[in-house]
Each structure stands twice: as C-alpha cells, then as structure tokens.
PASEBA-1860 file (N, C-alpha, C; in nm, 3 decimals):
! residues 60
1> MDVLSPYL> 0.082/-0.119/0.000/0.000/0.000/0.000/0.086/0.126/0.000 ~ 0.205/0.115/0.058/0.293/0.232/0.061/0.337/0.273/-0.078 ~ 0.343/0.177/-0.169/0.385/0.208/-0.305/0.276/0.286/-0.379 ~ 0.151/0.255/-0.354/0.040/0.318/-0.423/-0.002/0.452/-0.362 ~ 0.043/0.480/-0.243/-0.001/0.601/-0.172/0.026/0.730/-0.249 ~ 0.145/0.752/-0.303/0.166/0.877/-0.378/0.077/0.889/-0.502 ~ 0.053/0.777/-0.568/-0.032/0.780/-0.687/-0.177/0.808/-0.650 ~ -0.222/0.752/-0.540/-0.359/0.778/-0.495/-0.375/0.925/-0.454
9> ELCGFLAA> -0.273/0.979/-0.389/-0.279/1.120/-0.351/-0.281/1.210/-0.475 ~ -0.202/1.176/-0.573/-0.200/1.254/-0.697/-0.336/1.247/-0.767 ~ -0.392/1.128/-0.776/-0.525/1.114/-0.839/-0.631/1.190/-0.761 ~ -0.623/1.188/-0.631/-0.718/1.263/-0.549/-0.706/1.412/-0.570 ~ -0.583/1.461/-0.578/-0.562/1.603/-0.603/-0.615/1.642/-0.740 ~ -0.585/1.562/-0.841/-0.633/1.593/-0.976/-0.785/1.589/-0.984 ~ -0.847/1.495/-0.915/-0.993/1.488/-0.913/-1.053/1.611/-0.845 ~ -0.990/1.655/-0.736/-1.039/1.774/-0.667/-1.022/1.899/-0.754
17> ALGFFTWF> -0.909/1.910/-0.822/-0.886/2.025/-0.910/-0.985/2.025/-1.026 ~ -1.009/1.908/-1.084/-1.105/1.898/-1.194/-1.246/1.934/-1.147 ~ -1.282/1.888/-1.030/-1.412/1.923/-0.973/-1.426/2.072/-0.949 ~ -1.320/2.135/-0.898/-1.325/2.279/-0.874/-1.341/2.355/-1.004 ~ -1.262/2.320/-1.105/-1.271/2.393/-1.231/-1.403/2.368/-1.302 ~ -1.460/2.251/-1.287/-1.592/2.224/-1.344/-1.698/2.311/-1.276 ~ -1.690/2.318/-1.145/-1.782/2.404/-1.071/-1.764/2.550/-1.111 ~ -1.639/2.594/-1.119/-1.610/2.733/-1.152/-1.658/2.769/-1.293
25> AGRVQCRG> -1.639/2.678/-1.389/-1.685/2.703/-1.526/-1.837/2.715/-1.530 ~ -1.906/2.629/-1.456/-2.051/2.639/-1.449/-2.097/2.768/-1.385 ~ -2.026/2.811/-1.284/-2.060/2.934/-1.215/-2.042/3.056/-1.306 ~ -1.932/3.059/-1.379/-1.906/3.170/-1.470/-2.008/3.170/-1.583 ~ -2.041/3.053/-1.634/-2.136/3.045/-1.745/-2.275/3.089/-1.701 ~ -2.314/3.056/-1.580/-2.446/3.097/-1.530/-2.456/3.248/-1.515 ~ -2.349/3.311/-1.477/-2.351/3.456/-1.458/-2.338/3.531/-1.588 ~ -2.300/3.464/-1.696/-2.289/3.529/-1.824/-2.163/3.611/-1.842
33> TADGGMSG> -2.062/3.588/-1.759/-1.939/3.665/-1.769/-1.836/3.598/-1.858 ~ -1.864/3.480/-1.907/-1.767/3.408/-1.989/-1.753/3.471/-2.127 ~ -1.860/3.525/-2.181/-1.857/3.578/-2.316/-1.765/3.698/-2.328 ~ -1.773/3.789/-2.235/-1.688/3.908/-2.240/-1.541/3.874/-2.224 ~ -1.511/3.780/-2.137/-1.372/3.741/-2.117/-1.314/3.671/-2.237 ~ -1.391/3.584/-2.298/-1.342/3.511/-2.415/-1.324/3.604/-2.534 ~ -1.416/3.695/-2.556/-1.402/3.786/-2.669/-1.284/3.881/-2.647 ~ -1.261/3.922/-2.524/-1.146/4.007/-2.495/-1.014/3.934/-2.515
41> ALAAYEEA> -1.009/3.809/-2.472/-0.887/3.730/-2.489/-0.860/3.704/-2.637 ~ -0.964/3.674/-2.713/-0.946/3.649/-2.856/-0.903/3.776/-2.929 ~ -0.958/3.889/-2.892/-0.918/4.015/-2.956/-0.773/4.048/-2.924 ~ -0.731/4.022/-2.800/-0.592/4.049/-2.763/-0.498/3.956/-2.838 ~ -0.539/3.830/-2.854/-0.455/3.736/-2.927/-0.442/3.776/-3.074 ~ -0.553/3.814/-3.135/-0.550/3.854/-3.276/-0.467/3.979/-3.297 ~ -0.471/4.070/-3.202/-0.393/4.192/-3.214/-0.244/4.166/-3.194 ~ -0.211/4.071/-3.108/-0.071/4.044/-3.077/-0.003/3.955/-3.180
49> SPNGRRRW> -0.078/3.866/-3.245/-0.015/3.776/-3.341/0.007/3.847/-3.474 ~ 0.117/3.817/-3.542/0.149/3.890/-3.665/0.051/3.863/-3.779 ~ -0.004/3.744/-3.787/-0.095/3.710/-3.896/-0.240/3.704/-3.853 ~ -0.269/3.733/-3.729/-0.406/3.726/-3.682/-0.457/3.582/-3.682 ~ -0.582/3.563/-3.718/-0.640/3.429/-3.716/-0.600/3.348/-3.838 ~ -0.547/3.410/-3.940/-0.509/3.336/-4.061/-0.404/3.230/-4.030 ~ -0.328/3.250/-3.923/-0.223/3.155/-3.888/-0.281/3.015/-3.863 ~ -0.398/3.007/-3.803/-0.457/2.879/-3.769/-0.532/2.816/-3.884
57> RGRV> -0.553/2.889/-3.991/-0.625/2.833/-4.105/-0.531/2.767/-4.206 ~ -0.402/2.766/-4.177/-0.307/2.700/-4.264/-0.241/2.792/-4.364 ~ -0.281/2.917/-4.367/-0.217/3.012/-4.458/-0.105/3.084/-4.386 ~ -0.008/3.126/-4.460/0.104/3.198/-4.398/0.102/3.341/-4.443
END
C-alpha cells in the first residue's frame, strides 16, 4: 500500500482540481461573464499575433 499512496494522492488532487474547475466554469457560465472574457482574450490574441487568425487556417 505504501507504493500506491503517492499515486492515490495525486489522483485525489487531480480529481479535486477537476471538480473545482468544473464548478467554476458552471458558475461563470451561469452569470454570463464568460462571453466578455473570451471575446477580450481572442481580440488580444488577434492583435498580438502577426498574422491574426489566418495563422490557424493554414495560410502563412
């Protein structure tokens, strides 16, 4: 059992973190604040990248 203890602790921590982020995503989505944050992040990314969104479409 001593050999499995670190792995069980790691799995427990990851499960707790996943649960927290799932709860947090649901909370943000219910309040309607996710849209503004995502559009702001996307606008900042497009402004900072040299080719904008074209980079992800396969064009250079």
